[in-house]
Structure formats: C-alpha cells, structure tokens
C-alpha positions as CSV (number, residue, x, y, z in Angstrom):
1,R,156.0,-178.7,-229.6
2,Y,154.0,-177.4,-227.3
3,A,157.2,-176.8,-224.8
4,A,159.6,-175.5,-228.1
5,L,157.0,-172.9,-229.4
6,A,156.8,-171.4,-225.8
7,R,160.7,-171.4,-225.6
8,E,160.3,-169.5,-228.8
9,K,157.8,-167.1,-228.0
10,A,159.6,-166.3,-224.9
11,E,162.5,-164.7,-226.3
12,T,160.6,-161.7,-227.7
13,A,158.2,-161.2,-224.2
14,D,158.0,-158.8,-221.6
15,P,160.7,-160.1,-219.0
16,E,156.8,-161.1,-216.7
17,R,156.0,-163.1,-219.5
18,R,159.5,-164.3,-220.9
19,E,159.5,-166.2,-217.3
20,E,156.1,-167.6,-217.8
21,L,156.6,-168.8,-220.8
22,R,159.4,-170.4,-219.7
23,K,158.1,-172.5,-217.2
24,I,155.6,-173.0,-219.6
25,A,158.4,-175.2,-221.4
26,E,159.3,-177.1,-218.4
27,I,156.0,-178.2,-217.7
28,C,155.4,-179.6,-221.1
29,E,158.6,-181.4,-221.5
30,W,157.4,-183.1,-217.7
31,V,154.2,-184.2,-218.8
32,P,152.3,-185.9,-219.5
33,A,155.8,-188.3,-220.3
34,N,156.3,-188.1,-216.6
35,A,154.2,-188.2,-213.3
36,P,153.2,-184.5,-212.1
37,R,154.6,-182.8,-209.3
38,T,152.7,-179.8,-208.9
39,F,149.0,-178.4,-208.8
40,W,149.8,-176.4,-212.5
41,E,151.7,-179.7,-213.9
42,A,148.6,-182.0,-212.4
43,L,146.2,-179.7,-214.7
44,Q,148.1,-179.7,-217.8
45,Y,149.1,-183.3,-217.4
46,Y,144.9,-183.5,-217.8
47,W,144.8,-181.1,-220.6
48,F,147.0,-182.9,-222.7
49,I,145.2,-186.5,-222.1
50,H,141.8,-184.9,-222.7
51,L,143.1,-183.6,-225.9
52,G,144.3,-186.9,-226.3
53,V,140.8,-188.7,-226.1
54,T,138.9,-186.0,-227.5
55,Q,140.8,-186.4,-231.2
56,E,140.6,-190.1,-231.3
57,L,137.1,-190.2,-230.2
58,N,134.6,-186.7,-229.9
59,T,133.8,-183.9,-227.8
60,W,130.3,-185.6,-227.5
61,D,131.2,-188.2,-225.7
62,A,131.9,-186.6,-222.8
63,F,135.3,-187.8,-221.5
64,C,135.5,-186.1,-217.6
65,P,138.1,-185.1,-215.3
66,G,135.4,-186.8,-212.3
67,R,136.4,-185.9,-209.0
68,L,138.4,-183.0,-210.1
69,D,139.0,-181.7,-206.7
70,Q,140.2,-185.4,-204.5
71,H,142.5,-185.3,-207.4
72,L,143.9,-182.1,-207.3
73,Y,143.9,-181.5,-203.5
74,P,147.4,-183.0,-203.2
75,F,149.2,-181.4,-205.1
76,Y,146.9,-178.0,-204.2
77,Q,148.8,-179.4,-200.0
78,R,152.1,-179.8,-201.0
79,G,152.1,-176.5,-203.0
80,I,150.8,-174.3,-200.1
81,K,153.3,-175.7,-197.5
82,D,156.2,-175.4,-199.6
83,G,155.2,-172.1,-201.0
84,S,155.5,-173.2,-204.0
85,L,151.9,-172.0,-204.8
86,T,149.0,-170.2,-203.7
87,R,145.5,-169.8,-203.5
88,D,145.3,-167.2,-206.3
89,Q,147.7,-169.0,-208.2
90,A,145.5,-171.8,-207.8
91,V,142.7,-170.0,-209.2
92,E,144.3,-168.4,-212.0
93,L,145.2,-171.7,-213.1
94,L,141.9,-173.5,-212.7
95,Q,140.3,-170.4,-214.4
96,C,142.5,-171.4,-217.8
97,F,141.5,-174.0,-217.4
98,W,138.0,-173.6,-217.7
99,I,138.3,-172.0,-220.6
100,K,140.7,-174.1,-222.4
101,F,137.1,-176.9,-221.9
102,N,135.1,-173.5,-222.7
103,N,136.9,-173.3,-226.2
104,Q,137.4,-177.2,-227.3
105,P,134.8,-177.5,-230.4
106,A,132.9,-180.0,-230.6
107,P,132.1,-181.8,-234.7
108,P,129.7,-180.2,-236.8
109,K,126.0,-181.2,-236.2
110,V,123.8,-182.2,-238.1
111,G,119.8,-183.4,-238.1
112,V,118.1,-183.0,-234.6
113,T,121.3,-181.8,-232.8
114,A,121.5,-179.2,-235.3
115,A,117.9,-177.9,-235.1
116,E,117.6,-177.5,-230.9
117,S,121.1,-175.8,-230.6
118,G,124.2,-174.2,-232.0
119,T,126.1,-174.1,-229.3
120,Y,126.6,-176.8,-226.7
121,T,130.5,-178.3,-227.4
122,D,131.4,-180.8,-225.1
123,F,129.8,-182.7,-222.1
124,A,132.4,-183.1,-219.7
125,Q,131.3,-182.7,-216.1
126,I,133.8,-181.8,-213.6
127,N,132.4,-183.7,-210.0
128,T,133.4,-181.4,-207.0
129,G,132.5,-182.7,-203.4
130,G,130.9,-186.5,-201.9
131,L,133.0,-188.9,-200.3
132,K,136.7,-189.6,-200.7
133,E,137.7,-193.5,-201.0
134,E,137.7,-194.8,-197.6
135,G,133.9,-193.1,-196.9
136,S,135.1,-190.2,-194.8
137,D,133.3,-186.3,-196.1
138,G,135.4,-185.5,-199.4
139,V,134.3,-182.3,-199.3
140,N,138.3,-179.6,-199.3
141,E,139.6,-176.1,-199.8
142,V,140.0,-177.1,-203.6
143,T,136.3,-177.9,-203.9
144,Y,135.7,-174.2,-202.1
145,I,138.1,-172.8,-204.8
146,L,136.1,-174.5,-207.5
147,L,132.5,-173.4,-207.0
148,D,134.7,-170.2,-207.0
149,V,135.6,-170.7,-210.7
150,I,132.3,-171.7,-211.8
151,E,130.4,-168.9,-210.4
152,E,133.4,-166.4,-211.3
153,M,133.9,-167.7,-214.9
154,R,130.2,-168.5,-216.1
155,L,131.5,-170.8,-218.7
156,L,129.0,-173.2,-220.7
157,Q,131.7,-175.8,-220.1
158,P,132.8,-177.2,-218.6
159,S,129.7,-178.7,-216.7
160,A,130.0,-178.1,-213.0
161,S,128.1,-180.4,-210.5
162,I,128.3,-181.0,-206.9
163,Q,127.8,-184.8,-204.9
164,V,126.2,-183.9,-201.5
165,S,126.4,-186.7,-199.6
166,K,125.2,-186.9,-195.7
167,K,129.0,-186.6,-194.1
168,N,129.3,-183.4,-196.6
169,P,128.6,-180.1,-194.2
170,D,125.8,-178.6,-195.3
171,E,127.9,-174.9,-195.6
172,F,128.4,-176.9,-199.3
173,I,125.5,-177.1,-200.7
174,K,125.1,-173.3,-199.2
175,R,128.2,-172.3,-201.2
176,A,126.6,-174.1,-203.9
177,A,123.1,-172.6,-203.7
178,R,124.3,-169.4,-204.2
179,I,125.8,-170.0,-207.3
180,I,122.1,-171.3,-208.4
181,R,121.0,-168.6,-207.3
182,T,122.8,-166.5,-209.9
183,G,120.4,-168.1,-212.7
184,F,122.9,-169.9,-214.8
185,G,122.0,-173.8,-214.4
186,Q,125.3,-174.8,-212.7
187,P,126.3,-176.7,-210.5
188,S,123.5,-179.3,-210.9
189,V,123.1,-181.7,-207.8
190,F,123.7,-185.2,-207.1
191,N,123.1,-187.7,-204.7
192,A,126.3,-188.8,-203.6
193,D,125.3,-191.8,-201.2
194,L,122.5,-193.2,-204.0
195,I,125.5,-193.0,-206.6
196,V,127.8,-195.3,-204.4
197,Q,124.5,-197.6,-204.3
198,E,123.7,-197.5,-207.9
199,L,127.3,-198.4,-208.7
200,V,127.7,-201.4,-206.3
201,R,124.0,-202.4,-207.2
202,M,125.6,-202.8,-210.8
203,G,129.0,-204.9,-209.5
204,K,131.1,-202.4,-208.9
205,S,133.6,-202.1,-205.8
206,V,132.4,-199.9,-202.7
207,T,136.2,-198.3,-203.3
208,D,135.6,-198.0,-206.9
209,A,131.7,-196.7,-206.3
210,R,132.6,-193.9,-204.1
211,N,135.5,-193.0,-206.9
212,G,132.8,-192.6,-209.7
213,G,130.3,-189.8,-209.9
214,S,128.2,-188.3,-212.9
215,S,129.7,-187.8,-216.2
216,G,128.0,-186.4,-220.0
217,C,124.3,-184.9,-218.2
218,V,123.2,-187.6,-215.2
219,E,124.7,-190.7,-215.8
220,V,126.7,-192.7,-213.7
221,G,130.0,-195.0,-213.8
222,A,132.8,-195.8,-212.5
223,F,135.8,-193.1,-213.4
224,G,139.0,-193.9,-215.2
225,K,137.6,-198.0,-214.7
226,E,135.0,-198.4,-217.2
227,A,133.3,-198.1,-220.5
228,Y,130.0,-196.9,-220.0
229,I,128.4,-195.7,-223.2
230,L,124.7,-194.4,-224.4
231,T,123.2,-195.8,-226.8
232,G,120.4,-193.5,-227.8
233,Y,116.6,-193.0,-226.6
234,L,113.8,-194.0,-226.2
235,N,110.8,-192.5,-226.7
236,T,108.1,-194.3,-224.7
237,V,104.5,-192.0,-225.8
238,K,105.5,-192.6,-229.2
239,I,105.1,-196.5,-228.2
240,L,102.0,-195.7,-226.0
241,E,100.9,-194.3,-229.6
242,I,101.8,-197.1,-231.1
243,T,99.7,-199.3,-229.0
244,L,96.4,-197.1,-229.1
245,N,97.0,-197.4,-232.8
246,D,97.1,-201.9,-232.8
247,G,100.4,-201.4,-234.5
248,V,100.7,-198.5,-236.4
249,D,102.0,-195.4,-236.8
250,P,99.4,-193.4,-237.5
251,R,101.7,-190.2,-238.8
252,T,103.2,-192.6,-241.8
253,G,100.3,-195.2,-241.1
254,K,102.3,-197.7,-241.3
255,Q,102.5,-201.0,-239.6
256,I,105.5,-200.8,-237.4
257,G,104.7,-202.1,-234.0
258,L,102.8,-205.9,-233.1
259,Q,99.6,-206.3,-234.0
260,T,98.3,-205.4,-229.9
261,G,94.4,-205.3,-230.7
262,D,92.1,-202.5,-230.9
263,P,91.8,-200.7,-227.5
264,R,87.7,-200.8,-228.1
265,S,87.9,-204.0,-227.4
266,F,90.1,-203.8,-223.7
267,K,88.0,-205.6,-221.7
268,N,89.8,-203.4,-218.1
269,F,92.6,-201.6,-217.7
270,E,94.9,-204.8,-217.0
271,D,94.6,-205.8,-220.9
272,F,95.6,-202.1,-221.9
273,F,98.6,-202.3,-219.7
274,A,99.4,-205.6,-221.0
275,A,99.1,-204.5,-224.8
276,F,101.0,-201.5,-224.1
277,E,104.0,-203.7,-222.7
278,R,103.7,-206.1,-225.5
279,Q,104.8,-203.1,-227.5
280,L,107.5,-202.0,-225.7
281,R,109.4,-205.4,-224.8
282,H,109.1,-205.3,-229.5
283,F,110.8,-202.1,-229.7
284,I,112.9,-202.5,-226.6
285,E,114.2,-206.4,-228.4
286,I,114.6,-204.2,-231.5
287,K,117.3,-201.6,-230.4
288,I,119.2,-203.8,-228.2
289,R,119.7,-205.8,-231.3
290,G,120.2,-202.5,-232.9
291,N,123.1,-201.6,-230.6
292,Q,124.7,-205.2,-230.7
293,V,125.8,-205.2,-233.6
294,I,126.8,-201.5,-233.2
295,E,129.0,-202.3,-230.7
296,R,130.9,-205.1,-232.7
297,L,131.9,-202.9,-235.2
298,Y,133.0,-200.3,-232.8
299,A,135.2,-203.4,-231.7
300,A,136.2,-204.3,-235.3
301,Y,136.6,-200.5,-237.0
302,M,136.8,-198.1,-234.2
303,P,139.5,-199.2,-231.9
304,A,140.4,-196.7,-229.0
305,P,144.1,-197.3,-228.9
306,F,144.9,-194.0,-226.6
307,L,141.6,-194.3,-224.6
308,S,142.3,-198.2,-223.5
309,L,145.6,-197.1,-222.2
310,L,144.1,-194.9,-219.5
311,I,140.8,-197.0,-218.5
312,D,142.0,-199.8,-216.1
313,D,142.1,-202.9,-216.6
314,C,142.2,-202.9,-220.6
315,I,146.1,-203.3,-220.9
316,R,145.9,-206.3,-218.4
317,K,143.1,-207.9,-220.1
318,G,145.0,-207.2,-223.7
319,K,141.5,-205.8,-225.2
320,D,140.5,-202.4,-226.6
321,Y,138.2,-200.4,-224.5
322,H,135.5,-200.6,-227.7
323,N,135.9,-204.8,-227.1
324,G,135.6,-205.6,-223.3
325,G,138.8,-204.2,-221.5
326,A,137.7,-202.2,-219.0
327,R,136.9,-203.4,-215.9
328,Y,132.7,-202.4,-216.2
329,D,130.6,-202.6,-218.9
330,S,127.2,-200.7,-218.9
331,S,125.1,-200.1,-222.2
332,Y,122.4,-197.4,-221.5
333,I,119.3,-197.0,-223.0
334,Q,118.0,-193.5,-222.0
335,V,114.2,-193.5,-221.4
336,V,112.2,-190.8,-222.7
337,G,108.8,-189.0,-221.5
338,L,107.7,-190.3,-218.4
339,G,106.1,-187.7,-217.0
340,T,104.2,-187.9,-220.3
341,L,103.6,-191.3,-220.1
342,T,102.4,-191.2,-217.3
343,D,99.8,-189.2,-217.2
344,A,98.9,-190.4,-220.6
345,V,98.0,-194.2,-218.6
346,T,96.6,-192.4,-215.7
347,S,94.5,-190.4,-217.8
348,I,92.8,-193.8,-219.9
349,K,93.0,-195.4,-216.3
350,F,91.3,-193.0,-214.5
351,H,88.5,-191.7,-217.6
352,I,88.0,-194.9,-218.7
353,F,88.3,-197.7,-216.6
354,D,87.4,-196.2,-213.1
355,K,85.3,-193.5,-213.7
356,K,83.6,-194.4,-216.9
357,D,83.2,-191.2,-218.1
358,L,85.0,-190.9,-220.9
359,Q,84.9,-194.0,-223.6
360,M,87.9,-195.5,-225.7
361,G,86.4,-194.6,-228.7
362,E,85.6,-191.1,-227.4
363,L,89.6,-191.3,-226.6
364,L,91.2,-192.6,-229.9
365,D,88.6,-190.3,-232.2
366,A,89.5,-186.7,-229.8
367,L,93.4,-188.1,-230.7
368,E,92.5,-188.8,-234.0
369,T,91.4,-184.9,-234.7
370,N,93.7,-183.2,-232.2
371,F,91.0,-182.6,-230.3
372,V,89.6,-180.4,-233.0
373,S,86.5,-178.7,-231.9
374,L,87.3,-181.3,-228.3
375,E,88.5,-178.5,-226.4
376,R,86.1,-179.4,-223.2
377,L,87.6,-183.0,-223.7
378,R,90.4,-181.6,-223.8
379,Q,90.0,-179.2,-220.3
380,L,88.7,-182.4,-218.7
381,L,92.3,-184.7,-219.5
382,L,94.3,-182.0,-218.2
383,N,92.3,-180.7,-215.2
384,R,90.1,-183.4,-214.0
385,T,92.8,-186.3,-213.8
386,P,95.3,-187.2,-211.2
387,R,98.8,-185.5,-212.1
388,Y,102.5,-187.1,-211.2
389,G,104.1,-184.6,-209.7
390,N,101.9,-183.3,-206.9
391,D,102.1,-186.5,-204.6
392,D,99.4,-187.9,-205.6
393,D,99.5,-191.1,-205.3
394,Y,97.1,-192.5,-208.5
395,A,99.5,-191.5,-210.6
396,D,102.8,-192.2,-209.0
397,H,102.0,-195.3,-208.5
398,L,101.0,-195.3,-212.5
399,M,104.8,-194.1,-212.5
400,V,106.3,-196.4,-210.1
401,R,104.7,-199.0,-212.5
402,L,105.5,-197.9,-215.7
403,S,109.4,-196.9,-214.4
404,D,109.5,-200.8,-213.0
405,V,109.1,-202.3,-216.6
406,F,111.5,-200.0,-218.4
407,M,114.0,-201.8,-215.6
408,N,112.7,-205.1,-215.9
409,L,112.6,-204.9,-219.7
410,I,116.1,-203.7,-220.1
411,D,118.1,-203.7,-216.6
412,G,120.4,-206.4,-216.9
413,R,120.2,-207.9,-220.3
414,P,123.9,-208.7,-221.5
415,N,125.8,-206.7,-224.2
416,T,128.5,-207.9,-226.3
417,R,131.6,-206.4,-224.0
418,G,131.1,-208.8,-220.9
419,G,129.2,-206.2,-220.0
420,S,124.8,-205.4,-219.1
421,Y,122.4,-202.3,-220.2
422,R,120.7,-200.1,-217.7
423,V,118.5,-198.0,-218.0
424,N,118.2,-193.8,-217.0
425,F,116.0,-191.0,-217.6
426,L,117.6,-188.3,-219.4
427,P,116.7,-186.7,-223.0
428,T,119.1,-184.0,-223.4
429,T,117.1,-182.2,-225.7
430,C,115.2,-185.3,-227.8
431,H,112.3,-184.5,-225.7
432,I,111.6,-181.7,-228.3
433,Y,111.6,-183.7,-231.6
434,F,109.9,-187.0,-230.2
435,G,107.5,-184.5,-229.5
436,S,107.3,-183.2,-233.3
437,V,107.0,-186.9,-234.3
438,T,103.9,-188.0,-232.2
439,G,100.8,-186.9,-232.1
440,A,97.8,-186.1,-229.6
441,T,98.1,-187.8,-226.1
442,P,95.5,-189.2,-224.0
443,D,97.0,-186.5,-221.3
444,G,95.6,-183.7,-223.4
445,R,98.7,-182.9,-224.7
446,I,98.2,-181.7,-228.1
447,A,99.9,-183.1,-231.7
448,W,103.3,-182.4,-231.5
449,Q,104.4,-180.7,-228.8
450,P,107.8,-181.6,-226.4
451,V,107.2,-184.9,-223.9
452,S,108.4,-184.5,-220.6
453,E,111.8,-184.2,-220.1
454,G,113.6,-186.9,-217.8
455,V,111.7,-187.6,-214.6
456,S,110.7,-184.2,-214.2
457,P,106.2,-183.8,-214.6
458,V,104.6,-182.8,-217.7
459,Q,105.5,-179.2,-218.1
460,G,103.3,-177.3,-216.0
461,A,101.5,-180.3,-215.1
462,D,103.0,-180.4,-211.3
463,H,101.2,-177.2,-209.3
464,C,101.9,-178.4,-205.4
465,G,104.9,-177.1,-205.6
466,P,108.5,-178.6,-205.2
467,T,107.7,-180.6,-202.4
468,A,105.5,-182.3,-203.9
469,V,107.2,-182.8,-207.1
470,I,110.6,-184.9,-205.1
471,K,108.0,-186.8,-202.9
472,S,106.4,-188.0,-206.2
473,V,109.5,-188.4,-208.3
474,A,111.5,-190.2,-205.4
475,K,108.7,-192.6,-204.9
476,M,110.4,-194.5,-208.1
477,D,113.6,-196.8,-207.3
478,Q,115.9,-194.9,-208.4
479,V,119.1,-197.2,-207.2
480,R,118.0,-199.3,-210.0
481,T,119.2,-196.6,-212.4
482,G,121.9,-195.6,-213.8
483,G,120.6,-191.8,-213.4
484,T,117.8,-189.8,-213.7
485,L,117.1,-186.1,-214.4
486,L,115.4,-183.7,-212.2
487,N,114.5,-180.0,-213.6
488,Q,112.9,-177.4,-211.7
489,K,112.5,-173.6,-212.0
490,F,112.1,-171.4,-209.6
491,I,111.0,-167.6,-209.6
492,P,114.7,-165.3,-208.7
493,Q,112.7,-163.9,-205.6
494,L,112.0,-167.2,-203.7
495,L,116.3,-167.3,-203.4
496,K,116.4,-163.9,-202.6
497,D,118.2,-163.9,-199.0
498,D,119.7,-166.6,-197.1
499,E,116.0,-168.0,-195.7
500,G,115.7,-168.9,-199.5
501,L,119.0,-170.7,-199.9
502,V,118.5,-172.0,-196.3
503,R,115.3,-173.7,-197.4
504,L,116.7,-174.9,-200.9
505,V,119.6,-176.5,-198.8
506,Q,116.7,-178.0,-197.5
507,L,115.2,-179.5,-200.2
508,I,117.8,-180.8,-201.7
509,R,118.4,-182.7,-198.2
510,S,115.2,-183.9,-198.2
511,Y,115.2,-185.4,-201.6
512,F,118.4,-187.0,-201.4
513,T,117.2,-188.4,-198.3
514,L,114.0,-189.8,-199.7
515,D,116.9,-191.4,-202.4
516,G,116.3,-189.5,-205.3
517,H,119.5,-189.1,-207.4
518,H,119.9,-185.5,-208.8
519,I,117.9,-182.3,-209.0
520,Q,119.5,-178.9,-211.3
521,F,117.6,-175.2,-210.9
522,N,116.8,-172.9,-213.4
523,V,116.3,-169.6,-211.7
524,V,114.9,-167.1,-214.1
525,D,111.9,-164.8,-214.8
526,A,109.8,-166.9,-217.4
527,Q,108.9,-163.3,-218.6
528,V,112.4,-162.9,-219.2
529,L,112.9,-165.3,-221.2
530,R,109.7,-164.1,-223.4
531,E,111.5,-160.9,-223.3
532,A,114.8,-162.2,-224.5
533,Q,112.9,-164.6,-227.7
534,L,111.1,-161.3,-228.6
535,H,114.7,-158.9,-228.4
536,P,117.5,-161.6,-228.9
537,E,119.8,-159.1,-229.3
538,Q,119.7,-157.4,-225.9
539,Y,119.4,-160.7,-223.7
540,R,123.1,-163.1,-225.5
541,S,124.7,-163.7,-222.3
542,L,121.2,-164.8,-221.0
543,I,122.4,-169.2,-220.0
544,V,119.7,-171.8,-218.5
545,R,119.9,-175.3,-217.6
546,V,118.2,-176.8,-220.8
547,A,118.9,-181.4,-219.6
548,G,122.3,-182.2,-218.6
549,Y,124.3,-179.3,-219.6
550,S,123.2,-175.4,-219.5
551,D,122.9,-173.2,-222.9
552,Y,123.0,-170.1,-224.0
553,F,118.9,-169.6,-224.4
554,C,119.2,-167.3,-227.3
555,D,120.7,-170.0,-229.7
556,L,118.2,-172.5,-228.9
557,S,115.0,-173.6,-231.0
558,K,112.1,-171.9,-230.7
559,A,110.6,-175.1,-229.9
560,L,113.2,-175.8,-227.0
561,Q,112.3,-172.4,-225.5
562,D,108.8,-172.3,-225.9
563,E,109.2,-175.6,-223.2
564,I,111.8,-174.0,-221.2
565,I,109.0,-171.3,-220.6
566,A,106.4,-174.0,-220.2
567,R,108.1,-175.6,-217.1
568,T,106.0,-174.9,-213.7
569,E,107.7,-171.8,-211.7
570,H,107.3,-172.5,-208.6
571,K,106.8,-168.9,-206.0
572,A,107.2,-171.4,-202.8
573,F,109.1,-174.6,-201.5
574,S,105.6,-176.4,-200.6
C-alpha cells in the first residue's frame, strides 16, 4: 500500500520529487519482506517493524531500535564505499526517522499519567556507543552522525542515550556533553561495562549482554532476545508511613498493613527496622501475587504474535512472547522514594535511638499534625540530620541497607514465564503521585509533597556538590539492579567553556569507575523555570529532563514543575 501510494503521487510530482517517490516505492516493495540491502532500506525496514509492534501492543511498551549505530554501520560503510550514500544523505534520512518517532501517537492517558504530562508519547530509546559484541570499542562514524542528529532535531522522541565504556574515547563523551549543555536533557548517559555485568549476573551470555542496553527509561535487557516487563511502582515511603502507624494508613484510617506494633514500644533501632522490613515483605508479596495473575492473563488473553516473530527463541519454543517464549524473561518492580526513605529512616535512627534528643511519641505527634506549630522540630530534622547524597557514611550506610533489603526480597523470585523478578530504581512521574498520597515524613518533608525520584537524593538535600552525590549513590551495589536513575541539575554557566565540558566528562568517568549505572543532566537556571511557570506562552519550546525521558516544561503539572525546580542546582563540580 505504501509503495502504491508513492507511485501514485509520483505521477504528479516535479522531476526531483518524482524520482524520490519512485525510490520510496521500490524500497517499500522490497522491505520488510526481504532483508535490507542499503542504509535507507534498513531504516524503512525498522520503521515498518516498529509500527507493527506498537499497533499490536501500545507505544508505552517502549519498543526500541536498540544499538542503532551498531546495526546501521555496515550499511553505512557499504553505501559510502560504493558511492550510493553520502554522509549528508545519511543525516537527512536519520532526521526523517527522528520525525517519525516524534509524531508517533500514544494511547490517551488517564488518571495519574494524564495529570503529570500532556506530551510524552513513545518511550523508544536510541542507544549509541558502548561495546561491540566481541568486547572492543563500539563507537563509529554512525555514532557521531546520530549525535549530530540528536542535537539538530532537538525532539522529545526518540529518547537518546550514550553507553560509555572504559574502551570508548573521551571525545565521544565530550561530543555528547556539548549536546547536554544545550539544556534539553538528552542524551542520558549509561555505564556500558556495568550493563554487561548486570545482564551476565541475570544469566545472559556475554555476547547477548554486550549487544544489550537500556530501553524505556533506565531498565536494561538483551535486545531482541528478552521479554523484560515493568510491573509497576512501589511506594516505599508510604510503607514506612504505614509501619509508623501499626499497619494503618492514616490517610484513610484503614488497616491495610500488618500490625507490627506501636513504634513507641520499640526499644531500639533494630526493632523499628524489623517492623519496617516485615511490612515491606508483606506488600511485596501482595505485589508479586497480583502480578503473577496479570502475567497469566496476558499469556491467555493478550498474545503478541507479531512481536513473538521478532524475539529470539519464541519460534523455536513455539511459545508467545508473554508465555515464556523469549530466550530471557524478566519482571521488574520499580522502587520509588529511596532518598526520602533513607533520610526518614536516618532521622529516626539519629535523633531517637542514637542522640536521643527526640522521643518517638514526639515525632509521631508531629507527623500526625503535619508539623503545625512545630517548625523548630521540622528544621531540626531537615538541617541537623545526616542526609543521603553528601558522602556521609551515616546516611549512606542506611541507603545501602535499605536497597539491599529491596533486592533481597525481590531479586531472583520466579515469575510465571520461566524467568525472574528484578529490582530497578526509577519513578517516571510516580514520585509526584506517591507524594500526594503520603503524609509528613520523619525527614521533615511535609504531607502530600513529592518524594525523591530514582536514586537521587531528596530535592535540595545534597549540599556538598555532585562529586559527593555520585560517591553516595555508588555505595549501592548497582550491579544487582536492573537499572538506577540519577538526576543532576547544573547551572548553564558551569558548562559554558571547554574546561566545564572536560570536568563533566571526568564526573561521568568517575561515577562509572565507582560502578554507577546511569546519570542524566538538566542544564537550566531555576529562575528560567520559575519565569516559565509565570509566562508559559513565552517558553513553549523549553524542554527539561523529567525522569527517563524529556518533556516540554510547560506541559507538565504544577507539582512536577515544582519538583524539578526544587532539585539541587549545582554551581560547581565539588
């Protein structure tokens, strides 16, 4: 049909456009029925496949081209060598490819998703750089072309990322940094070497792991060989609130958790922590039991025959993608609010059980009243407590302990598809909604405000600079995760010259040497964001990094805008 339409339009087109339309018709007659032979055919082949998958599923399922520079490079080399392709032609074709992604509609959003954003459409992510499957440097000329296209097009979709390995040249990261400093939140940055370790630990072959990467936001998988499905978000801060109320949700007054005891009766910190862990286990069990049913419903009533043709081993096994057909099967649970949870638990340990300058009853009364008439106590919690994100071992040790608990309770649990449950730390925009249903917390956060996002510190709590942040976050054993999301916000002046770019490259290298998984940057002045709130008509094109995606700032909810503004604005690297 596409070929026929192109030939029909060619009849009335001018000579130059006529030749172009005839070429389009020839390509559409060849792919996807046959293997692509040229760079243009390869892009068209993929786009037909993408449309088929997203129509069968939906565009929120983050069907991604994967390692696009690795896939396209042989076609590019061949075209350059035989003279059938120039670099400029490759750039133009990729720009058209970007426009197709950006115009791909998403299903109508409802409820929470509709409240937070009116624009994000397709969670496809383009991975660039990284490693070849034999383990050597994967950066090539197409990698740099893709970076040029990302900078030139400046579109929300497809989302773009770079995979950084020790084997990649610094110039590759520096080229990406030049795009980052323009301030639209792309590309995000991933640790290619750690991704390989993560995937191998999950049971993938080394070759499949090197060919893998990040899809959607930050979750990792073996491209073309794995069904890795996000099962929903876990409000860890709410579970803490329920623990502090003996299993009752104070927002509704209902007993929805276990009766783990009146916190006033806890004799020491370990009593409190054991109660929280019991409560957490309870809700994780509910979550997994519910998801097991959902997986069986998908297998029975929502098969994906077209996608199953594309994912390795579905045909060999004679099983659908949703029923264990893929070579690897992972079910991810997204942990939300780690920074807020860490600071809240730190406050309890530090003030109630170690310094003993606060009684549990006093704290619970303050939380119940949302710190009304208790601002002095709130300031004590906010400003006289060790905070995660400042390379302070007191708080960071508790972050590590909490993250280990999540991974111990979830990682490796069997799903119904022959695979396992894994943990990742990403919120998308759920940290806004989760905060809106969670009361005041022991870190001084007032009721209904957003909780922290990803593995980032609480907004505004990291006051020792980005170097301290990465040292704190890297204390987590991130190889046990399936992805972590770290946001950083810099003022534009910090990256205005070449020295700033070099320092940014060094920061990324340092974090990845410490085995960090992912980092991304908003390079924007908070005052500009405040002006955009007041005069949105003047800032319609302002793009910011939200979570694992970028969005138009003026299309975000007021709560999400405020949360982005509240993120610590770093003015120096240390």
